[in-house]
N, C-alpha and C positions, 0 to 999 in steps of 0.2 A: 594275661601273663604276656611280657614282653619277648622278643626274640633271645635278648639277651638270657634271661630266665630258663629258656628252655632250652637253650645251647647248652647252659651249666648243667641242666638235669640231665639231658642225654650223656654229656660227657660222665658225669657220677654214674650213670646207669651201665655205662660202657667198662669200667671197671668192675662189673658184676658180671660181664658178658662170659668172662672164663668159666665161671662157675657152672651157670648156664649151658652151656655149650658141652663142657668137661664130663659133666655127672649126668644132666638130663636130656636124654635122646628123645622125649616125646613132648608133644605140645604142651601138655599139661603140667609136666615137671619145669619147661622152661616159663611158663606162664607163672607157675608158683614161685621161681626164684625171683622172676621180676617184681612180683609182688612184695615177697619179703624183702628185697632191695629198695624197693619204693618205699615201705614203711619205714625201713631203719634209716632211710636218706631223710624223710621227712620228720621223725623224731630226733633226728640229731640237730634239725634246723632250730 
C-alpha cells in the first residue's frame, strides 16, 4: 500500500471519528465503530 492510499484511508476514517468519540466511550465501542466504518469504506470502493 502506498503512502497516498494510506493517507486517503486515514482521512476517510477521520470522518467517522465524531461518531466513535461522541457515542462510544469504551474501547470496544470505538473499535466496533472503526470496523463498521472500514467495512463501509471498503464496500464503497
